N, CA, C and O atoms as a Maestro MAE file, in Angstrom:
{
 s_m_m2io_version
 :::
 2.0.0
}

f_m_ct {
 s_m_title
 :::
 protein
 m_atom[308] {
  # First column is atom index #
  i_m_mmod_type
  r_m_x_coord
  r_m_y_coord
  r_m_z_coord
  i_m_residue_number
  s_m_chain_name
  s_m_pdb_residue_name
  s_m_pdb_atom_name
  i_m_atomic_number
  :::
  1 25 73.190 77.560 119.156 1 A "MET " " N  " 7
  2 3 74.422 77.975 119.812 1 A "MET " " CA " 6
  3 2 74.760 76.962 120.888 1 A "MET " " C  " 6
  4 15 73.896 76.572 121.673 1 A "MET " " O  " 8
  5 25 75.975 76.550 120.925 2 A "SER " " N  " 7
  6 3 76.400 75.536 121.912 2 A "SER " " CA " 6
  7 2 76.976 76.186 123.182 2 A "SER " " C  " 6
  8 15 77.401 77.341 123.200 2 A "SER " " O  " 8
  9 25 76.960 75.388 124.205 3 A "TYR " " N  " 7
  10 3 77.450 75.887 125.507 3 A "TYR " " CA " 6
  11 2 78.970 75.647 125.611 3 A "TYR " " C  " 6
  12 15 79.463 74.553 125.340 3 A "TYR " " O  " 8
  13 25 79.677 76.688 126.005 4 A "THR " " N  " 7
  14 3 81.103 76.542 126.339 4 A "THR " " CA " 6
  15 2 81.330 77.183 127.692 4 A "THR " " C  " 6
  16 15 80.698 78.188 128.017 4 A "THR " " O  " 8
  17 25 82.259 76.593 128.515 5 A "PRO " " N  " 7
  18 3 82.483 77.176 129.852 5 A "PRO " " CA " 6
  19 2 82.971 78.653 129.783 5 A "PRO " " C  " 6
  20 15 82.611 79.450 130.649 5 A "PRO " " O  " 8
  21 25 83.740 79.002 128.820 6 A "SER " " N  " 7
  22 3 84.218 80.382 128.762 6 A "SER " " CA " 6
  23 2 84.447 80.795 127.299 6 A "SER " " C  " 6
  24 15 84.569 79.965 126.399 6 A "SER " " O  " 8
  25 25 84.497 82.113 127.115 7 A "ALA " " N  " 7
  26 3 84.765 82.575 125.726 7 A "ALA " " CA " 6
  27 2 86.204 82.269 125.315 7 A "ALA " " C  " 6
  28 15 86.500 82.063 124.138 7 A "ALA " " O  " 8
  29 25 87.079 82.245 126.296 8 A "VAL " " N  " 7
  30 3 88.499 81.961 125.983 8 A "VAL " " CA " 6
  31 2 88.652 80.523 125.464 8 A "VAL " " C  " 6
  32 15 89.398 80.279 124.515 8 A "VAL " " O  " 8
  33 25 87.954 79.592 126.081 9 A "GLU " " N  " 7
  34 3 88.076 78.239 125.593 9 A "GLU " " CA " 6
  35 2 87.450 78.085 124.207 9 A "GLU " " C  " 6
  36 15 87.953 77.310 123.394 9 A "GLU " " O  " 8
  37 25 86.400 78.783 123.931 10 A "ALA " " N  " 7
  38 3 85.804 78.723 122.576 10 A "ALA " " CA " 6
  39 2 86.751 79.308 121.564 10 A "ALA " " C  " 6
  40 15 86.922 78.742 120.484 10 A "ALA " " O  " 8
  41 25 87.357 80.397 121.871 11 A "ALA " " N  " 7
  42 3 88.291 80.995 120.950 11 A "ALA " " CA " 6
  43 2 89.535 80.093 120.803 11 A "ALA " " C  " 6
  44 15 90.043 79.957 119.691 11 A "ALA " " O  " 8
  45 25 90.023 79.495 121.848 12 A "PHE " " N  " 7
  46 3 91.201 78.714 121.790 12 A "PHE " " CA " 6
  47 2 90.939 77.456 120.881 12 A "PHE " " C  " 6
  48 15 91.759 77.113 120.029 12 A "PHE " " O  " 8
  49 25 89.808 76.812 121.090 13 A "THR " " N  " 7
  50 3 89.570 75.581 120.312 13 A "THR " " CA " 6
  51 2 89.314 75.865 118.872 13 A "THR " " C  " 6
  52 15 89.671 75.064 118.008 13 A "THR " " O  " 8
  53 25 88.682 77.028 118.573 14 A "ALA " " N  " 7
  54 3 88.433 77.388 117.183 14 A "ALA " " CA " 6
  55 2 89.727 77.839 116.437 14 A "ALA " " C  " 6
  56 15 89.880 77.600 115.239 14 A "ALA " " O  " 8
  57 25 90.602 78.464 117.149 15 A "THR " " N  " 7
  58 3 91.788 79.007 116.529 15 A "THR " " CA " 6
  59 2 92.910 78.040 116.496 15 A "THR " " C  " 6
  60 15 93.625 77.981 115.496 15 A "THR " " O  " 8
  61 25 93.115 77.267 117.542 16 A "TYR " " N  " 7
  62 3 94.280 76.397 117.647 16 A "TYR " " CA " 6
  63 2 93.929 74.946 117.584 16 A "TYR " " C  " 6
  64 15 94.184 74.198 118.528 16 A "TYR " " O  " 8
  65 25 93.348 74.533 116.486 17 A "ALA " " N  " 7
  66 3 93.059 73.111 116.295 17 A "ALA " " CA " 6
  67 2 94.354 72.357 116.088 17 A "ALA " " C  " 6
  68 15 95.277 72.861 115.448 17 A "ALA " " O  " 8
  69 25 94.427 71.133 116.635 18 A "PRO " " N  " 7
  70 3 95.692 70.368 116.464 18 A "PRO " " CA " 6
  71 2 96.022 70.156 114.999 18 A "PRO " " C  " 6
  72 15 95.141 69.870 114.188 18 A "PRO " " O  " 8
  73 25 97.262 70.293 114.677 19 A "ALA " " N  " 7
  74 3 97.698 70.098 113.236 19 A "ALA " " CA " 6
  75 2 97.663 68.618 112.880 19 A "ALA " " C  " 6
  76 15 97.970 67.751 113.698 19 A "ALA " " O  " 8
  77 25 97.284 68.357 111.649 20 A "LYS " " N  " 7
  78 3 97.266 66.981 111.164 20 A "LYS " " CA " 6
  79 2 98.692 66.519 110.923 20 A "LYS " " C  " 6
  80 15 99.538 67.266 110.432 20 A "LYS " " O  " 8
  81 25 98.925 65.305 111.272 21 A "ALA " " N  " 7
  82 3 100.225 64.732 111.044 21 A "ALA " " CA " 6
  83 2 100.459 64.535 109.539 21 A "ALA " " C  " 6
  84 15 99.621 63.962 108.842 21 A "ALA " " O  " 8
  85 25 101.622 65.023 109.044 22 A "THR " " N  " 7
  86 3 101.908 64.837 107.635 22 A "THR " " CA " 6
  87 2 102.913 63.680 107.463 22 A "THR " " C  " 6
  88 15 103.811 63.473 108.280 22 A "THR " " O  " 8
  89 25 102.727 62.987 106.427 23 A "ARG " " N  " 7
  90 3 103.675 61.875 106.128 23 A "ARG " " CA " 6
  91 2 104.953 62.432 105.546 23 A "ARG " " C  " 6
  92 15 104.935 63.308 104.681 23 A "ARG " " O  " 8
  93 25 106.051 61.915 106.030 24 A "LYS " " N  " 7
  94 3 107.328 62.322 105.476 24 A "LYS " " CA " 6
  95 2 107.527 61.747 104.090 24 A "LYS " " C  " 6
  96 15 107.237 60.569 103.880 24 A "LYS " " O  " 8
  97 25 108.003 62.519 103.145 25 A "ARG " " N  " 7
  98 3 108.245 62.016 101.823 25 A "ARG " " CA " 6
  99 2 109.361 61.046 101.819 25 A "ARG " " C  " 6
  100 15 110.310 61.184 102.591 25 A "ARG " " O  " 8
  101 25 109.278 60.035 100.949 26 A "GLY " " N  " 7
  102 3 110.275 59.022 100.880 26 A "GLY " " CA " 6
  103 2 111.587 59.562 100.272 26 A "GLY " " C  " 6
  104 15 111.626 60.666 99.728 26 A "GLY " " O  " 8
  105 25 112.648 58.762 100.380 27 A "LEU " " N  " 7
  106 3 113.959 59.160 99.872 27 A "LEU " " CA " 6
  107 2 113.967 59.424 98.410 27 A "LEU " " C  " 6
  108 15 114.535 60.421 97.966 27 A "LEU " " O  " 8
  109 25 113.339 58.544 97.624 28 A "VAL " " N  " 7
  110 3 113.389 58.724 96.164 28 A "VAL " " CA " 6
  111 2 112.553 59.988 95.780 28 A "VAL " " C  " 6
  112 15 112.957 60.722 94.878 28 A "VAL " " O  " 8
  113 25 111.457 60.235 96.415 29 A "ALA " " N  " 7
  114 3 110.679 61.421 96.130 29 A "ALA " " CA " 6
  115 2 111.433 62.693 96.477 29 A "ALA " " C  " 6
  116 15 111.354 63.673 95.735 29 A "ALA " " O  " 8
  117 25 112.165 62.703 97.590 30 A "ARG " " N  " 7
  118 3 112.978 63.848 97.961 30 A "ARG " " CA " 6
  119 2 114.128 64.041 96.950 30 A "ARG " " C  " 6
  120 15 114.454 65.171 96.584 30 A "ARG " " O  " 8
  121 25 114.742 62.919 96.500 31 A "MET " " N  " 7
  122 3 115.793 63.036 95.534 31 A "MET " " CA " 6
  123 2 115.296 63.638 94.188 31 A "MET " " C  " 6
  124 15 115.945 64.485 93.575 31 A "MET " " O  " 8
  125 25 114.124 63.152 93.779 32 A "LEU " " N  " 7
  126 3 113.516 63.678 92.557 32 A "LEU " " CA " 6
  127 2 113.203 65.187 92.662 32 A "LEU " " C  " 6
  128 15 113.414 65.964 91.732 32 A "LEU " " O  " 8
  129 25 112.693 65.546 93.840 33 A "ASP " " N  " 7
  130 3 112.365 66.927 94.050 33 A "ASP " " CA " 6
  131 2 113.627 67.805 93.975 33 A "ASP " " C  " 6
  132 15 113.597 68.886 93.387 33 A "ASP " " O  " 8
  133 25 114.709 67.346 94.560 34 A "THR " " N  " 7
  134 3 115.986 68.030 94.534 34 A "THR " " CA " 6
  135 2 116.497 68.140 93.132 34 A "THR " " C  " 6
  136 15 116.978 69.202 92.736 34 A "THR " " O  " 8
  137 25 116.410 67.070 92.355 35 A "LEU " " N  " 7
  138 3 116.856 67.017 90.971 35 A "LEU " " CA " 6
  139 2 116.042 68.029 90.137 35 A "LEU " " C  " 6
  140 15 116.607 68.802 89.362 35 A "LEU " " O  " 8
  141 25 114.744 68.010 90.305 36 A "MET " " N  " 7
  142 3 113.860 68.899 89.547 36 A "MET " " CA " 6
  143 2 114.158 70.379 89.930 36 A "MET " " C  " 6
  144 15 114.158 71.242 89.052 36 A "MET " " O  " 8
  145 25 114.403 70.668 91.179 37 A "ALA " " N  " 7
  146 3 114.691 72.000 91.575 37 A "ALA " " CA " 6
  147 2 116.025 72.485 90.998 37 A "ALA " " C  " 6
  148 15 116.167 73.645 90.611 37 A "ALA " " O  " 8
  149 25 116.991 71.573 90.952 38 A "ALA " " N  " 7
  150 3 118.336 71.939 90.400 38 A "ALA " " CA " 6
  151 2 118.161 72.179 88.903 38 A "ALA " " C  " 6
  152 15 118.744 73.136 88.394 38 A "ALA " " O  " 8
  153 25 117.413 71.391 88.181 39 A "ARG " " N  " 7
  154 3 117.244 71.619 86.767 39 A "ARG " " CA " 6
  155 2 116.483 72.913 86.528 39 A "ARG " " C  " 6
  156 15 116.805 73.616 85.571 39 A "ARG " " O  " 8
  157 25 115.493 73.268 87.337 40 A "MET " " N  " 7
  158 3 114.786 74.509 87.203 40 A "MET " " CA " 6
  159 2 115.691 75.698 87.387 40 A "MET " " C  " 6
  160 15 115.600 76.673 86.641 40 A "MET " " O  " 8
  161 25 116.591 75.627 88.404 41 A "ARG " " N  " 7
  162 3 117.562 76.723 88.645 41 A "ARG " " CA " 6
  163 2 118.494 76.879 87.440 41 A "ARG " " C  " 6
  164 15 118.815 77.990 87.018 41 A "ARG " " O  " 8
  165 25 118.922 75.722 86.894 42 A "GLN " " N  " 7
  166 3 119.852 75.770 85.724 42 A "GLN " " CA " 6
  167 2 119.139 76.430 84.517 42 A "GLN " " C  " 6
  168 15 119.710 77.263 83.811 42 A "GLN " " O  " 8
  169 25 117.884 76.025 84.316 43 A "ALA " " N  " 7
  170 3 117.120 76.630 83.180 43 A "ALA " " CA " 6
  171 2 116.964 78.123 83.337 43 A "ALA " " C  " 6
  172 15 117.085 78.887 82.379 43 A "ALA " " O  " 8
  173 25 116.682 78.537 84.606 44 A "GLU " " N  " 7
  174 3 116.525 79.985 84.865 44 A "GLU " " CA " 6
  175 2 117.860 80.729 84.648 44 A "GLU " " C  " 6
  176 15 117.864 81.871 84.189 44 A "GLU " " O  " 8
  177 25 118.980 80.084 84.975 45 A "ARG " " N  " 7
  178 3 120.266 80.706 84.698 45 A "ARG " " CA " 6
  179 2 120.515 80.810 83.220 45 A "ARG " " C  " 6
  180 15 121.028 81.820 82.737 45 A "ARG " " O  " 8
  181 25 120.157 79.773 82.496 46 A "ASP " " N  " 7
  182 3 120.389 79.773 81.061 46 A "ASP " " CA " 6
  183 2 119.537 80.852 80.417 46 A "ASP " " C  " 6
  184 15 120.040 81.592 79.572 46 A "ASP " " O  " 8
  185 25 118.312 80.967 80.769 47 A "VAL " " N  " 7
  186 3 117.433 82.012 80.214 47 A "VAL " " CA " 6
  187 2 117.986 83.417 80.564 47 A "VAL " " C  " 6
  188 15 117.984 84.306 79.713 47 A "VAL " " O  " 8
  189 25 118.448 83.610 81.789 48 A "ALA " " N  " 7
  190 3 119.002 84.917 82.178 48 A "ALA " " CA " 6
  191 2 120.242 85.208 81.416 48 A "ALA " " C  " 6
  192 15 120.473 86.360 81.047 48 A "ALA " " O  " 8
  193 25 121.068 84.211 81.154 49 A "ARG " " N  " 7
  194 3 122.264 84.436 80.364 49 A "ARG " " CA " 6
  195 2 121.915 84.750 78.894 49 A "ARG " " C  " 6
  196 15 122.568 85.572 78.252 49 A "ARG " " O  " 8
  197 25 120.896 84.090 78.393 50 A "TYR " " N  " 7
  198 3 120.454 84.403 77.025 50 A "TYR " " CA " 6
  199 2 120.002 85.847 76.893 50 A "TYR " " C  " 6
  200 15 120.349 86.535 75.933 50 A "TYR " " O  " 8
  201 25 119.191 86.313 77.906 51 A "PHE " " N  " 7
  202 3 118.714 87.670 77.881 51 A "PHE " " CA " 6
  203 2 119.899 88.640 77.958 51 A "PHE " " C  " 6
  204 15 119.920 89.630 77.227 51 A "PHE " " O  " 8
  205 25 120.858 88.386 78.802 52 A "SER " " N  " 7
  206 3 122.011 89.299 78.954 52 A "SER " " CA " 6
  207 2 122.816 89.334 77.659 52 A "SER " " C  " 6
  208 15 123.402 90.369 77.343 52 A "SER " " O  " 8
  209 25 122.865 88.283 76.928 53 A "GLU " " N  " 7
  210 3 123.596 88.221 75.645 53 A "GLU " " CA " 6
  211 2 122.915 88.969 74.519 53 A "GLU " " C  " 6
  212 15 123.556 89.516 73.621 53 A "GLU " " O  " 8
  213 25 121.586 88.973 74.597 54 A "THR " " N  " 7
  214 3 120.802 89.539 73.500 54 A "THR " " CA " 6
  215 2 120.244 90.915 73.771 54 A "THR " " C  " 6
  216 15 119.426 91.400 72.989 54 A "THR " " O  " 8
  217 25 120.644 91.556 74.830 55 A "GLY " " N  " 7
  218 3 120.213 92.905 75.105 55 A "GLY " " CA " 6
  219 2 119.150 92.996 76.192 55 A "GLY " " C  " 6
  220 15 118.836 94.114 76.603 55 A "GLY " " O  " 8
  221 25 118.591 91.937 76.674 56 A "GLY " " N  " 7
  222 3 117.679 91.963 77.753 56 A "GLY " " CA " 6
  223 2 116.219 92.330 77.407 56 A "GLY " " C  " 6
  224 15 115.438 92.631 78.310 56 A "GLY " " O  " 8
  225 25 115.851 92.309 76.146 57 A "LYS " " N  " 7
  226 3 114.473 92.593 75.813 57 A "LYS " " CA " 6
  227 2 113.742 91.332 75.538 57 A "LYS " " C  " 6
  228 15 114.273 90.424 74.898 57 A "LYS " " O  " 8
  229 25 112.509 91.252 76.016 58 A "PHE " " N  " 7
  230 3 111.699 90.051 75.879 58 A "PHE " " CA " 6
  231 2 110.749 90.281 74.684 58 A "PHE " " C  " 6
  232 15 109.631 90.769 74.851 58 A "PHE " " O  " 8
  233 25 111.210 89.925 73.502 59 A "THR " " N  " 7
  234 3 110.373 90.112 72.279 59 A "THR " " CA " 6
  235 2 109.807 88.746 71.881 59 A "THR " " C  " 6
  236 15 110.105 87.726 72.502 59 A "THR " " O  " 8
  237 25 109.000 88.755 70.847 60 A "ASP " " N  " 7
  238 3 108.402 87.539 70.328 60 A "ASP " " CA " 6
  239 2 109.497 86.632 69.839 60 A "ASP " " C  " 6
  240 15 109.424 85.421 70.051 60 A "ASP " " O  " 8
  241 25 110.488 87.155 69.208 61 A "GLU " " N  " 7
  242 3 111.644 86.390 68.702 61 A "GLU " " CA " 6
  243 2 112.406 85.742 69.841 61 A "GLU " " C  " 6
  244 15 112.794 84.578 69.746 61 A "GLU " " O  " 8
  245 25 112.624 86.487 70.926 62 A "ALA " " N  " 7
  246 3 113.287 85.955 72.086 62 A "ALA " " CA " 6
  247 2 112.491 84.821 72.698 62 A "ALA " " C  " 6
  248 15 113.039 83.788 73.083 62 A "ALA " " O  " 8
  249 25 111.203 85.031 72.778 63 A "GLU " " N  " 7
  250 3 110.308 83.977 73.380 63 A "GLU " " CA " 6
  251 2 110.427 82.688 72.554 63 A "GLU " " C  " 6
  252 15 110.607 81.604 73.108 63 A "GLU " " O  " 8
  253 25 110.324 82.822 71.204 64 A "ARG " " N  " 7
  254 3 110.443 81.640 70.349 64 A "ARG " " CA " 6
  255 2 111.789 80.933 70.504 64 A "ARG " " C  " 6
  256 15 111.867 79.706 70.557 64 A "ARG " " O  " 8
  257 25 112.875 81.769 70.577 65 A "GLU " " N  " 7
  258 3 114.212 81.184 70.739 65 A "GLU " " CA " 6
  259 2 114.362 80.381 72.113 65 A "GLU " " C  " 6
  260 15 114.939 79.296 72.182 65 A "GLU " " O  " 8
  261 25 113.803 81.010 73.150 66 A "ILE " " N  " 7
  262 3 113.797 80.335 74.421 66 A "ILE " " CA " 6
  263 2 113.064 79.011 74.392 66 A "ILE " " C  " 6
  264 15 113.552 78.002 74.900 66 A "ILE " " O  " 8
  265 25 111.896 79.028 73.796 67 A "GLU " " N  " 7
  266 3 111.095 77.758 73.680 67 A "GLU " " CA " 6
  267 2 111.889 76.781 72.858 67 A "GLU " " C  " 6
  268 15 111.933 75.601 73.207 67 A "GLU " " O  " 8
  269 25 112.512 77.201 71.798 68 A "ARG " " N  " 7
  270 3 113.310 76.263 70.937 68 A "ARG " " CA " 6
  271 2 114.456 75.707 71.704 68 A "ARG " " C  " 6
  272 15 114.709 74.504 71.646 68 A "ARG " " O  " 8
  273 25 115.150 76.522 72.412 69 A "ARG " " N  " 7
  274 3 116.393 76.078 73.135 69 A "ARG " " CA " 6
  275 2 116.154 75.289 74.363 69 A "ARG " " C  " 6
  276 15 116.799 74.260 74.569 69 A "ARG " " O  " 8
  277 25 115.209 75.745 75.234 70 A "PHE " " N  " 7
  278 3 115.038 75.239 76.551 70 A "PHE " " CA " 6
  279 2 113.846 74.347 76.804 70 A "PHE " " C  " 6
  280 15 113.802 73.601 77.783 70 A "PHE " " O  " 8
  281 25 112.896 74.433 75.927 71 A "LEU " " N  " 7
  282 3 111.683 73.619 76.147 71 A "LEU " " CA " 6
  283 2 111.539 72.499 75.151 71 A "LEU " " C  " 6
  284 15 110.473 71.894 75.039 71 A "LEU " " O  " 8
  285 25 112.590 72.221 74.434 72 A "SER " " N  " 7
  286 3 112.561 71.150 73.461 72 A "SER " " CA " 6
  287 2 112.530 69.800 74.173 72 A "SER " " C  " 6
  288 15 112.925 69.722 75.337 72 A "SER " " O  " 8
  289 25 112.080 68.749 73.522 73 A "SER " " N  " 7
  290 3 111.957 67.434 74.136 73 A "SER " " CA " 6
  291 2 113.290 66.685 74.164 73 A "SER " " C  " 6
  292 15 113.365 65.615 74.768 73 A "SER " " O  " 8
  293 25 114.313 67.194 73.550 74 A "SER " " N  " 7
  294 3 115.617 66.500 73.496 74 A "SER " " CA " 6
  295 2 116.238 66.602 74.929 74 A "SER " " C  " 6
  296 15 116.164 67.631 75.601 74 A "SER " " O  " 8
  297 25 116.816 65.532 75.315 75 A "SER " " N  " 7
  298 3 117.432 65.475 76.653 75 A "SER " " CA " 6
  299 2 118.864 65.914 76.604 75 A "SER " " C  " 6
  300 15 119.599 65.572 75.677 75 A "SER " " O  " 8
  301 25 119.270 66.681 77.610 76 A "ARG " " N  " 7
  302 3 120.669 67.194 77.639 76 A "ARG " " CA " 6
  303 2 121.371 66.495 78.813 76 A "ARG " " C  " 6
  304 15 122.081 67.171 79.558 76 A "ARG " " O  " 8
  305 25 121.216 65.220 79.011 77 A "LEU " " N  " 7
  306 3 121.875 64.535 80.092 77 A "LEU " " CA " 6
  307 2 123.300 64.207 79.812 77 A "LEU " " C  " 6
  308 15 123.976 63.620 80.657 77 A "LEU " " O  " 8
  :::
 }
 m_bond[307] {
  # First column is bond index #
  i_m_from
  i_m_to
  i_m_order
  :::
  1 1 2 1
  2 2 3 1
  3 3 4 2
  4 3 5 1
  5 5 6 1
  6 6 7 1
  7 7 8 2
  8 7 9 1
  9 9 10 1
  10 10 11 1
  11 11 12 2
  12 11 13 1
  13 13 14 1
  14 14 15 1
  15 15 16 2
  16 15 17 1
  17 17 18 1
  18 18 19 1
  19 19 20 2
  20 19 21 1
  21 21 22 1
  22 22 23 1
  23 23 24 2
  24 23 25 1
  25 25 26 1
  26 26 27 1
  27 27 28 2
  28 27 29 1
  29 29 30 1
  30 30 31 1
  31 31 32 2
  32 31 33 1
  33 33 34 1
  34 34 35 1
  35 35 36 2
  36 35 37 1
  37 37 38 1
  38 38 39 1
  39 39 40 2
  40 39 41 1
  41 41 42 1
  42 42 43 1
  43 43 44 2
  44 43 45 1
  45 45 46 1
  46 46 47 1
  47 47 48 2
  48 47 49 1
  49 49 50 1
  50 50 51 1
  51 51 52 2
  52 51 53 1
  53 53 54 1
  54 54 55 1
  55 55 56 2
  56 55 57 1
  57 57 58 1
  58 58 59 1
  59 59 60 2
  60 59 61 1
  61 61 62 1
  62 62 63 1
  63 63 64 2
  64 63 65 1
  65 65 66 1
  66 66 67 1
  67 67 68 2
  68 67 69 1
  69 69 70 1
  70 70 71 1
  71 71 72 2
  72 71 73 1
  73 73 74 1
  74 74 75 1
  75 75 76 2
  76 75 77 1
  77 77 78 1
  78 78 79 1
  79 79 80 2
  80 79 81 1
  81 81 82 1
  82 82 83 1
  83 83 84 2
  84 83 85 1
  85 85 86 1
  86 86 87 1
  87 87 88 2
  88 87 89 1
  89 89 90 1
  90 90 91 1
  91 91 92 2
  92 91 93 1
  93 93 94 1
  94 94 95 1
  95 95 96 2
  96 95 97 1
  97 97 98 1
  98 98 99 1
  99 99 100 2
  100 99 101 1
  101 101 102 1
  102 102 103 1
  103 103 104 2
  104 103 105 1
  105 105 106 1
  106 106 107 1
  107 107 108 2
  108 107 109 1
  109 109 110 1
  110 110 111 1
  111 111 112 2
  112 111 113 1
  113 113 114 1
  114 114 115 1
  115 115 116 2
  116 115 117 1
  117 117 118 1
  118 118 119 1
  119 119 120 2
  120 119 121 1
  121 121 122 1
  122 122 123 1
  123 123 124 2
  124 123 125 1
  125 125 126 1
  126 126 127 1
  127 127 128 2
  128 127 129 1
  129 129 130 1
  130 130 131 1
  131 131 132 2
  132 131 133 1
  133 133 134 1
  134 134 135 1
  135 135 136 2
  136 135 137 1
  137 137 138 1
  138 138 139 1
  139 139 140 2
  140 139 141 1
  141 141 142 1
  142 142 143 1
  143 143 144 2
  144 143 145 1
  145 145 146 1
  146 146 147 1
  147 147 148 2
  148 147 149 1
  149 149 150 1
  150 150 151 1
  151 151 152 2
  152 151 153 1
  153 153 154 1
  154 154 155 1
  155 155 156 2
  156 155 157 1
  157 157 158 1
  158 158 159 1
  159 159 160 2
  160 159 161 1
  161 161 162 1
  162 162 163 1
  163 163 164 2
  164 163 165 1
  165 165 166 1
  166 166 167 1
  167 167 168 2
  168 167 169 1
  169 169 170 1
  170 170 171 1
  171 171 172 2
  172 171 173 1
  173 173 174 1
  174 174 175 1
  175 175 176 2
  176 175 177 1
  177 177 178 1
  178 178 179 1
  179 179 180 2
  180 179 181 1
  181 181 182 1
  182 182 183 1
  183 183 184 2
  184 183 185 1
  185 185 186 1
  186 186 187 1
  187 187 188 2
  188 187 189 1
  189 189 190 1
  190 190 191 1
  191 191 192 2
  192 191 193 1
  193 193 194 1
  194 194 195 1
  195 195 196 2
  196 195 197 1
  197 197 198 1
  198 198 199 1
  199 199 200 2
  200 199 201 1
  201 201 202 1
  202 202 203 1
  203 203 204 2
  204 203 205 1
  205 205 206 1
  206 206 207 1
  207 207 208 2
  208 207 209 1
  209 209 210 1
  210 210 211 1
  211 211 212 2
  212 211 213 1
  213 213 214 1
  214 214 215 1
  215 215 216 2
  216 215 217 1
  217 217 218 1
  218 218 219 1
  219 219 220 2
  220 219 221 1
  221 221 222 1
  222 222 223 1
  223 223 224 2
  224 223 225 1
  225 225 226 1
  226 226 227 1
  227 227 228 2
  228 227 229 1
  229 229 230 1
  230 230 231 1
  231 231 232 2
  232 231 233 1
  233 233 234 1
  234 234 235 1
  235 235 236 2
  236 235 237 1
  237 237 238 1
  238 238 239 1
  239 239 240 2
  240 239 241 1
  241 241 242 1
  242 242 243 1
  243 243 244 2
  244 243 245 1
  245 245 246 1
  246 246 247 1
  247 247 248 2
  248 247 249 1
  249 249 250 1
  250 250 251 1
  251 251 252 2
  252 251 253 1
  253 253 254 1
  254 254 255 1
  255 255 256 2
  256 255 257 1
  257 257 258 1
  258 258 259 1
  259 259 260 2
  260 259 261 1
  261 261 262 1
  262 262 263 1
  263 263 264 2
  264 263 265 1
  265 265 266 1
  266 266 267 1
  267 267 268 2
  268 267 269 1
  269 269 270 1
  270 270 271 1
  271 271 272 2
  272 271 273 1
  273 273 274 1
  274 274 275 1
  275 275 276 2
  276 275 277 1
  277 277 278 1
  278 278 279 1
  279 279 280 2
  280 279 281 1
  281 281 282 1
  282 282 283 1
  283 283 284 2
  284 283 285 1
  285 285 286 1
  286 286 287 1
  287 287 288 2
  288 287 289 1
  289 289 290 1
  290 290 291 1
  291 291 292 2
  292 291 293 1
  293 293 294 1
  294 294 295 1
  295 295 296 2
  296 295 297 1
  297 297 298 1
  298 298 299 1
  299 299 300 2
  300 299 301 1
  301 301 302 1
  302 302 303 1
  303 303 304 2
  304 303 305 1
  305 305 306 1
  306 306 307 1
  307 307 308 2
  :::
 }
}
């Protein structure tokens, strides 16, 4: 057991350690993050629209159709 002048100081140093400095992400990385988030939101809207058009049930057939439509490797740019 180590010596500390007071219990308050021991609790303070154990609980409130200084935060490590984080590096700010670069401009290109932030732009890519924004683009990926926008595409994710669009995909979620597309899936929600598909469910609303087909009755809202998540069946095996619906899962296969979603994979075929939204997870294909073809680009929609």
